[in-house]
N, C-alpha and C positions, 0 to 999 in steps of 0.2 A: 751399290747397295751394301750398306753396313761397314764399309772400309773405315769410316771415321771412328768406329768403335775400337779399332786396334791401335796400338802404340806406333809411333813413328819408326821405332827400331824394327818392329815386325814388318811394317809396310815397305821398308827398303828392300827386303828380300822378295816380297810379293810383287813389287813393281819390276824388279829384275826379271822375275819369271814371266810376267805379262809381256814384257818386251821381247823375250825369247819366243813366246807363243805367237807373236805378231810378225816374226821374221819372214821376209818375203821368200826365203828358201823353202818354207813349209808349204809346198804346193797343195797339200791336202786341205788346207784351210779355204781353198777356192772351190773345193768339190761340193756338188749337191749330193743328196742321198742317192739318187739313181746313178750318178757317176761313180760313187763309192761302191754301190752294190754291183754294178757291172764290172768294175775293176776286180773286186774280190771273186765274183763268180768265174771270171776268166782264168783264175789261178787254181781252180778246183781240180782235184783228181779223184773221180768217183765219189763226189759229194763231200770230200774232205780236203783240207788245205794243209799240206806238210809245213812244218815250221821253216824248213829250208826254202820253200817257195815264197813265204812271207818275206824272208830276209833277202832272197835273191831277186825276186820279181816285183813284189809290192812296194817295198821301201824305196827303191829308186824312182818309182812313180810319184811317191808322196813327198820326197825330199830331194832338193837339188843343192848339194853342198857348194857348188860354184857360185851360188847366189847369196851366200852369207860371208861376212868378213871374219866373224869370231865366234858365232854361236853353234857351229857344227858339232863341237865337242859335247855341248849340252843336249842338243837335239838327238844326236846319236845315242846318248845315254838314256834318254826317254824311250827311244825305240828298242834299245837293248833290254830295258825293263819289260816291255811288252813281250819280246822274244823269250825272255827267261820265264815268263808266266804262261807260255803256250806249251802244249804237248807236242810230241813229235808229229802227230797227225791231229787236226783240229776240225771240229764242226765249224763250217764257214761263218755261222752266226756268232760264235765266240770271237773270231777275228774281227767281224764287223763291229761288235760291241766295243772293242778297244779303240778302233779308229773313228767310230761314230762321233764322239764329242769334239773332234777337231773340225768337222765340216760345217758348211753353211746350212741353215735350217729354214730359210724363207720358203713360205708356201709348201711346207712339208707337214704331213700328218705325224707329228713327233710321237704322240702318245701311242698311236697304232703301231708305228714302226718299233718302238721300244718294247711294247707288249709282245710283239711277234718275235723279237730277238730272243727274249726269255722263253717264250712258248716253244720255239723251234730248238733252242738249246736243250730244253728239258723234255722234249717230245710230249708236250702237253697238248690238250685239245682246245676246248672253248674257254677253260679256266686254268689257272696255274696255282699250284699249292703255295701256301704262305711261306713254307720253308724254302722252296726254290726261289721265290721272289726275293726274300730277304738275302739269300746267299748271293745272288747275282747282282742285286742292287748294291750290296756292300762291296763286292769286288769292283764294280764300276765306280762307286764313290771313292773308294780307297785309291784307285789308280789316278783319278782326276785331281786328287788332293795330295795325300801322303806320297803316292808313287812318283808323281811328276816332281814334287818338291825334293824328295830324297835323291832322285836320279840326278837332278841338277846340282844339288849340294855335293854329291860325291865327286864332282869334277871341278869344284871351286878351287881357285888358287888360294894360297894363304891370305886371308883377310879377316881379321878378328870381328869387325863390325858386320860384314856380310854373313859370316858363319854364325855369329850370334843371332842375327835376324832369322836365318833358316832354322836354327834350333828352336827359336821362339814359335815359329810356324808349326814345326813338327810336334812340339810338346804342348802347344796351345790349340789353335783352331783345328788343326788336322790330326790331333791325337786320336787314338782308337776310341776312347770314351765319347768324344764329340761325334765321331763318325757313327757310332751306334745310337747316340741321341738323335742325330739327324735321320738315321734310318727309321727310328721309331716314329718320328714326325711324318715321314713319307708313308709309312704303313697306316698311320692314323688318318692321313689324307686319302689313302686308298679306301679305307672303311673304318668308321668310328667304332664299330663293334669289335672288341678285342677277341671275341670268340670265333670270328670268321676265319676259316681255314683255307679258303680259295679266293683268288682275285680274278676279276673279269676285265675285259677291254674297257667297259664303261667306267670301272673304278680307276683304271689308269688315266682315262680322260679327265676324271675329277682331280686326280693327283697333279697332272700336268697343268691344270688351270691354276693351281696354288703354287706348285714348285716346278718350274720348267728346268729339268735337269738334262736337257739335250746337249748343252755345251759346257766345256771346261770352266769358262769364266763364270757362268751362272752358279755352278756348284761351289766353286771357291768363294764366291760372294755370299752364298747362303751360310757357309761355315764360318766366314769372317764376321757375320752379323750376329751380335748377341741376342737380337730379337727373335731369332730362330729358336732359341732354347728358353 
C-alpha cells in the first residue's frame, strides 16, 4: 500500500527494515494476542512490570539470537529502544502496547484490544479523553515508524547509500510533522466532530475499519502512502 509513491532510494532502507522484521529469530511474530497477554501477565509483580523483568524474562521469550545470522544487532537495538522508554515499574498495558504491533492478529478483536490498552493505561472507564488517546496513539505510531527506523540506523555499518535511505525515511515519511498529520487522520476517523472530547469503543471500531493500525507494517505503509495526507 503506497510504497510506489516513495523514491527507490527511500525504499532501499525500508526493504532492509522489513527483512529484519521478518527474521525467524523474532519469535514474537508468531504470538497471538492471548499468548502475548499471558506472557506479560506472568511477569507482573503486584500489577506492575519492572523494566528489569522485561529485559530479563520477556525479551528472551520474544527473541532467539541463535536463529539469526546477522540481524541480532538490529533487533536488540529495537528492544533497547523499548527498554529506554519504559519506567522502572510499568503498567502492564504499557508493556503490551509496545509489543502488540509485532504479533499476529488473525481472528482478534483488534479495535477492542487497542481501546482497552489505552483505557487501562489511563484508568479510564467507558470512554477515554481525547488528550489521552492522542498521547498514546502518537507514542505507538512513533515507535512503529521513527523509533524502529532510528534504532536500526544507529547500528548500521558505514554505507552511504543505506544511511542516505534511512535519513530519507526519518526526514520524510516518518518525520514528526507527518506523524501528527496521520494522528489527526486517525482522530478524524474516530469522530468527525472536532469538538468531541472523549472517544468510545464504537469510535475505535470505526477507526480500525478505515485504518488497521494493529501491526507495524500497516502503520509504515500508511505513512509511506501520499494518499493518506
